[in-house]
C-alpha positions as CSV (number, residue, x, y, z in Angstrom):
1,X,114.5,61.6,146.4
2,X,113.5,57.8,145.8
3,X,115.2,58.7,141.7
4,X,116.6,54.9,141.2
5,X,119.8,55.6,139.1
6,X,120.4,53.4,135.4
7,X,122.4,50.5,135.2
8,X,125.1,51.1,132.9
9,X,124.2,50.0,129.9
10,X,127.6,48.2,128.1
11,X,129.0,47.8,124.8
12,X,129.4,44.7,123.4
13,X,132.1,44.2,120.5
14,X,131.0,40.3,118.3
15,X,133.2,38.8,116.2
16,X,131.8,36.2,115.1
17,X,128.2,33.7,115.6
18,X,126.9,36.9,116.8
19,X,127.5,39.4,114.3
20,X,124.3,37.3,112.1
21,X,121.7,39.3,113.8
22,X,119.6,36.3,113.9
23,X,121.9,34.1,116.7
24,X,121.8,38.3,118.7
25,X,117.6,38.5,118.7
26,X,117.3,34.3,119.4
27,X,119.8,35.3,123.1
28,X,118.8,39.3,123.7
29,X,115.2,39.0,122.5
30,X,115.9,42.1,120.4
31,X,117.9,43.7,117.8
32,X,120.1,46.1,119.9
33,X,121.4,49.1,117.5
34,X,125.1,48.4,115.9
35,X,127.9,49.7,114.2
36,X,131.0,48.2,112.0
37,X,134.0,48.3,114.6
38,X,137.3,47.2,114.4
39,X,139.9,45.0,117.0
40,X,143.5,45.9,116.7
41,X,146.1,43.8,118.4
42,X,144.0,40.8,117.9
43,X,143.3,38.1,115.6
44,X,140.6,36.0,114.7
45,X,141.4,31.8,114.5
46,X,138.3,28.7,113.3
47,X,139.0,26.2,116.4
48,X,139.2,21.9,115.4
49,X,135.4,20.4,116.5
50,X,133.7,23.8,116.3
51,X,132.0,25.6,114.0
52,X,132.5,29.0,115.8
53,X,135.7,31.0,116.3
54,X,138.1,32.1,118.3
55,X,140.6,35.5,118.8
56,X,143.4,35.9,120.9
57,X,145.7,39.5,121.4
58,X,148.3,39.3,118.7
59,X,150.3,42.1,117.8
60,X,149.8,44.4,114.2
61,X,146.9,41.9,113.8
62,X,143.2,43.6,113.5
63,X,139.8,41.8,114.2
64,X,136.9,43.1,111.9
65,X,133.2,42.9,113.6
66,X,131.1,44.6,115.1
67,X,129.8,46.2,118.7
68,X,126.5,46.1,119.2
69,X,125.6,49.6,122.0
70,X,123.6,49.7,125.3
71,X,123.4,46.2,126.7
72,X,121.6,45.8,130.2
73,X,122.9,43.9,132.2
74,X,120.7,41.1,132.6
75,X,121.7,40.4,128.7
76,X,125.8,40.9,129.4
77,X,124.9,38.2,131.7
78,X,123.5,36.4,129.5
79,X,126.1,36.6,127.1
80,X,128.4,35.3,129.4
81,X,126.8,32.5,130.1
82,X,126.4,32.0,125.9
83,X,129.7,32.5,125.4
84,X,130.9,30.0,129.0
85,X,134.2,29.0,130.2
86,X,136.2,28.6,126.9
87,X,136.1,32.2,126.3
88,X,136.9,35.4,129.7
89,X,135.3,38.8,129.5
90,X,138.3,41.6,128.8
91,X,137.5,45.2,128.0
92,X,139.4,46.4,125.1
93,X,139.4,49.2,123.0
94,X,137.4,49.1,119.1
95,X,137.8,51.6,116.3
96,X,134.0,52.1,114.8
97,X,134.5,52.3,111.3
98,X,132.2,54.8,110.0
99,X,134.0,58.2,111.7
100,X,137.2,56.3,113.1
101,X,135.6,57.1,117.3
102,X,138.0,54.7,119.7
103,X,135.2,52.9,121.7
104,X,135.4,51.0,124.8
105,X,133.7,48.3,124.4
106,X,133.4,44.5,126.1
107,X,135.3,40.8,124.3
108,X,135.7,37.2,124.6
109,X,139.0,36.5,124.5
110,X,139.2,33.0,124.1
111,X,141.4,31.7,126.9
112,X,143.4,29.0,126.3
113,X,146.4,32.1,124.1
114,X,147.8,28.5,123.3
115,X,145.2,26.0,123.0
116,X,147.0,24.0,119.4
117,X,143.4,23.6,118.3
118,X,143.4,27.5,117.0
119,X,144.1,27.5,113.1
120,X,143.7,29.6,109.8
121,X,141.6,31.7,110.2
122,X,137.1,32.1,110.0
123,X,135.0,33.5,106.7
124,X,131.6,34.8,107.8
125,X,129.7,34.2,104.9
126,X,130.6,30.7,104.9
127,X,130.1,30.4,108.0
128,X,126.0,31.4,107.4
129,X,126.3,29.3,104.9
130,X,127.4,26.0,106.2
131,X,126.7,26.2,109.7
132,X,123.9,29.0,111.1
133,X,121.2,27.4,110.9
134,X,121.7,24.7,112.8
135,X,123.8,26.7,114.9
136,X,120.6,28.8,115.0
137,X,118.6,25.8,116.5
138,X,121.1,24.8,119.7
139,X,120.8,29.1,119.9
140,X,117.1,28.8,120.7
141,X,117.8,25.7,122.9
142,X,120.6,27.4,124.6
143,X,117.8,29.9,125.4
144,X,115.4,27.0,126.5
145,X,117.7,25.5,129.0
146,X,118.6,28.8,130.9
147,X,115.3,29.1,131.7
148,X,115.3,26.0,133.2
149,X,116.1,25.2,136.8
150,X,119.6,23.2,136.6
151,X,120.2,25.0,133.2
152,X,123.4,23.0,131.2
153,X,126.6,24.6,130.4
154,X,126.3,26.3,126.5
155,X,129.3,24.0,125.9
156,X,127.2,20.9,127.6
157,X,124.8,22.0,125.3
158,X,126.1,22.9,122.2
159,X,128.0,19.7,122.2
160,X,125.3,17.2,123.0
161,X,123.8,19.7,119.8
162,X,125.8,18.8,117.3
163,X,126.2,15.1,118.6
164,X,122.7,14.3,118.2
165,X,123.1,15.6,114.6
166,X,126.2,13.9,113.6
167,X,124.5,10.7,114.5
168,X,121.6,11.6,112.1
169,X,124.2,12.1,109.3
170,X,126.2,8.7,110.1
171,X,122.9,6.7,110.2
172,X,120.7,7.7,108.1
């Protein structure tokens, strides 16, 4: 009776760079099925000197995003590494837009709830135009880096990647 119990699959609510199918595909090597969803009682902010957003709990606010369905434990590990120490993974109730059903999902909440670097709104459409191409290159670099024995963290990969871009722009 050697029936192995399949590993539990997770749902993950995403609200920033992971709304872009290309970024998800670069990380997971596939595009999981997803549904548009709302996360109540949270707010999305821009972060100074970062191109990706943060969410923190805020009463009576809501965040539009989508929920990635059927995420495997190895994929969840990749997402944990990608979100790095700046975020904490939390279990939340999201509302799936088609049918308005509630669903338990993980999401990544900004670790520092009183961070003075959080401000304003974050706009996905604007991000796609201004930042997606470079962010995708950084993400692919992060995945190559993850294969190495002494892999850099995602934040270190992000910092060194965007430092190179800034140097390119300031020293043509």
